[in-house]
Structure formats: structure tokens, C-alpha cells
N, C-alpha and C positions, 0 to 999 in steps of 0.2 A: 597530661594531663593524666598518665595514667602515674605519676609523682602525687597529686591534686585526690588521684579517687585511695590512692594505698592513705592518704593521710585522713584523710576523711573515714577510712577504714578503723585506724589505728582509734583515732576520737569516738569514735564509737564501741571499737573492744574494750576504751577504757572507761567510756563512761555507762555500760555493763558491769566490770567491774564494780565499780563504785556500787550501783545497785546490789550488784549483789552482793557488796559485804555489806552495805549499810541501811541500804534504802528500803529493801526487801523485809532484809530482820526486825528493822525499825514498826516496817506499817506492819508485821503480823504481829507485832507487840502489843501494837496502840489498839489496833483490834481482837485480839484478846481482852485488852483492861475494858474497852465497849462493850464486845458481846460474851463474860464469861463463858457463857454457858458452852461458848466453842471453842473455847481455849486450845482444845486438844486436836484442834485445824492448826494449830499453830507451827509444828515442826514438816508436819507432812507440804501446808502450801509453803512455806518455806523451799521446802530440800525440792519439792515440783515446778516451784520457779526456777528455783538454781538449775535445774537439769534442763526447760525450757531456754535461760540466757543461755546456756551451753551449745546447744544444739544452735542457736544465735549467730555465737564465738564459733562458731567452727565451724557453720557454713560462709561466715564473712573471710576464715581464715582462708577457705577455698577460694570463695575468690577472691582474695590476695593473691592467691598462685595462678589464678588465671590470669590478674593479669601481669603478673610478672613474668609469665607465658609468651601473653601480649607482647609484652615491652621488650624483650625478647626476637618478638619476628617469628616466634615458633607457637602462637597460640593453636593452625590450623595444625596440628599434629595429634597422633593419637593417643600421646600423651595426657591429653586437656580433657579426654574421657572420665578416665578414673574421678577427677576433681568435679565436673558435672555431673557425673553420678553420686558421689555422695554430699553433693547438693540436693538431690532431690530422697535419698534417702533419709537427710538432719529435715526436711520437709516432712517427709509420713512420719517421724520421729517423734516430730515438735505434735502434728497434732493427733497423734495414741497421746502426748501427755498430757493435751487438752483434756482429750478423753478418760484417762485414767484423773484426770483432776476433779473431773466434774461428777467422778462415778464418787470421788472420796468426801466431796462436797454433798452430794445428795443421800448418801450414803448417812450421815454427819446430824441432815434432815436441815440443813444451814441454806439449799438450794432453794430457787423462790426461776420464777417465767425467767428474770434479766440472765440470772444465770446459765441458764437453761439457751437463750437466745445469743448470746456469748460466743457457748457454744457452739449451736449451730453455725452463728458465724465464724468463727476460729474454722474451722472443718471444713467449708464452704470456700474461705481466703488459701486456705492449704491446701487444699484440691486442685484449685487454679491456677496459682505458686506451683506446685509440683507440675501439672499442666505445663507450663510455661518453660520450666526446667526441660520438661522432654521435648517442648518443641525445640528450644536452644540447641540440647541434645542434637535432633534431624539437623537442624543449621549447620551446624558444627560438622557432622559426617560428611555434611552434601561439600563444603566448603575441603574437609581434608579430602574427597577423590577429588573435585576440581584440582583444587593445587595437584595431586599424585598424577592425575590426567596432563595438567601443564608438563610436569617436571618430565613424565614417559615420555611426551611428544618432541 
């Protein structure tokens, strides 16, 4: 099961690289042709979306590391906490990037109600994901404590 999960993560990471290298720049170029008045957003858009996708890649790498610890039956040790904490920080970073992107779009006069709705939804989803990561960290903490109590007995 862990091997299948790692294969899925590897596939996702390759897909994200493809998005970063080809799809996002081509989409931005196409949008610049359609709406030349907003062509100045092409560069910042590619950079911000690239950074957002990089946050996803790093979070996937953290999940990969947690899966490796689980495969070694060492998940319920203190070594797992930095990876869970990193995932939480990456989620918060992604939310901040969405907010920065929304401000950039708004300042350029390119945003509308749809962009605002997407921003609000992204912030809500990011907040929920951060809360879930926090709960999982608490579950991990309790599991580590139970395991330590079991080995001490």
C-alpha cells in the first residue's frame, strides 16, 4: 500500500513539473493574447502559480517522507513531527500566495466577483486543511505517547 501511495505521489510530482514548465506558461501566454491589457500580469502570474505548485510539491515530499517512516514502522516517533509541521507551514504559505495573487489581480483591475469567490474558497479550504494537519499532529502526539508508555511498561 505504501509503495502504491509513493507511486501516486511520484506521478503527481511529475504532473506538477509538467504544469510548471509547459501548461502554466502557455496558459498565461494565451491569456495575454486574449486580453492584452492585462499582459503585465503574465510574469507575476506564472511566478505565483509556480510558487503555489512548488508548495504542493514540497508537501508531497513531506508526505513521501512520512510514508517512508511508516514503511520502516517508525512513524510514531518524534522524527515525524517536523514533517507534519512542514506540511502545516506549506499550507499556510499556499494560502498566503493565493492572497498575494488576489491582491495583484485586484490592483491590476483584472479581478471580478469570481476571483473574490475563488480567493475566499481557497482561504477556507486552506484553513480546513491546516486544521486537519493540526488534528493529525495531535493524533500523532498521542500515538507517540502511547507507544512510549507501552515500551516503558
